C-alpha positions in Angstrom: 54.1 -23.6 -74.5 57.8 -22.8 -74.3 57.3 -19.1 -75.1 54.6 -18.8 -72.4 56.8 -20.3 -69.7 59.8 -18.3 -70.6 57.9 -15.0 -71.1 56.9 -15.0 -67.5 60.5 -15.2 -66.4 61.5 -12.6 -68.9 58.8 -10.3 -67.8 59.8 -10.6 -64.2 63.5 -9.8 -65.0 62.6 -6.9 -67.3 60.1 -5.4 -64.8 62.6 -5.7 -62.0 65.3 -3.7 -63.9 63.0 -1.2 -65.6 62.3 2.2 -64.2 58.7 2.5 -63.2 58.3 5.9 -65.0 59.3 4.2 -68.3 56.7 1.6 -67.8 54.0 4.2 -67.1 55.0 6.2 -70.2 54.8 3.2 -72.4 51.5 2.1 -70.9 50.1 5.5 -71.7 51.4 5.4 -75.2 50.2 1.8 -75.8 46.6 2.9 -76.1 45.4 0.4 -73.5 42.1 1.2 -72.0 41.7 2.2 -68.3 40.1 -1.2 -67.5 43.1 -3.1 -69.1 45.5 -1.0 -67.1 43.7 -1.6 -63.8 44.0 -5.4 -64.4 47.8 -5.1 -64.2 48.7 -6.3 -60.7 52.0 -8.0 -61.2 54.9 -7.9 -63.8 53.4 -11.0 -65.5 50.3 -9.0 -66.4 52.2 -6.3 -68.3 52.2 -7.0 -72.1 55.6 -7.6 -73.7 54.7 -4.8 -76.3 55.0 -2.4 -73.4 57.7 -4.0 -71.3 60.3 -4.5 -74.0 60.5 -0.9 -75.1 60.4 0.4 -71.5 63.3 -2.0 -70.6 65.3 -0.8 -73.7 64.8 2.8 -72.8 65.9 2.2 -69.2 69.0 0.3 -70.4 69.9 3.0 -72.9 69.7 5.7 -70.2 72.1 3.6 -67.9 74.5 3.2 -70.9 74.5 6.9 -71.5 75.3 7.5 -67.8 78.2 5.1 -67.9 79.6 6.6 -71.1 79.3 10.1 -69.7 81.3 9.1 -66.6 84.0 7.6 -68.9 84.0 10.6 -71.3 84.3 13.4 -68.7 87.9 12.6 -67.5 89.1 12.1 -71.0 87.6 15.5 -72.0 89.5 17.1 -69.1 92.7 15.5 -70.3 92.2 16.8 -73.8 91.5 20.3 -72.5 94.6 20.3 -70.3 96.9 19.0 -73.1 95.4 21.5 -75.5 96.0 24.4 -73.1 99.6 23.3 -72.5 100.3 23.0 -76.2 98.8 26.4 -76.9 100.8 28.0 -74.0 104.0 26.5 -75.5 103.1 27.9 -78.9 102.7 24.4 -80.5 99.7 24.9 -82.7 100.3 22.5 -85.5 100.1 19.2 -83.5 96.6 18.0 -82.7 96.1 17.7 -78.9 94.5 14.2 -79.4 97.9 12.8 -80.5 99.6 13.9 -77.3 96.7 13.1 -75.0 95.9 9.6 -76.2 98.7 7.9 -74.3 97.6 9.8 -71.2 94.1 8.6 -71.6 95.2 5.0 -72.1 97.4 5.3 -69.0 94.6 6.7 -66.9 92.2 4.0 -68.1 94.7 1.2 -67.2 95.8 2.7 -63.9 92.2 3.2 -62.8 91.3 -0.4 -63.8 88.9 0.9 -66.4 87.6 -2.4 -67.6 86.8 -3.5 -64.0 85.0 -0.3 -63.3 82.9 -0.7 -66.5 82.0 -4.3 -65.7 81.2 -3.5 -62.1 78.9 -0.7 -63.1 77.1 -2.9 -65.5 76.7 -5.7 -62.9 75.5 -3.2 -60.3 72.9 -1.9 -62.6 71.2 -5.4 -62.4 71.3 -5.7 -58.7 
């Protein structure tokens, strides 16, 4: 009884925040017959065995996008610091030691935590 009532709410939430392509792929992989697929008219009709993996894949792709956007500026800082150190002839110091304070300063000055939280919240709107 409890699971049936909450599963409808859970299905609606997951269907709303899942890419339609992911749901189609997992419906194809699930082995459902064509007749069973044609019966799906609303998110409540999609089985959880299809909806949960599709939702997880969609969330993982959003997480990779967020991480990539965080990683790119830090990579640029590493490359700039490494180029400066090599130009100065300082080859024995790892560039990460010098660039870490700059990365932290960039993250704090750009309100990094707020940007991360905002992007997570916006992914559910």
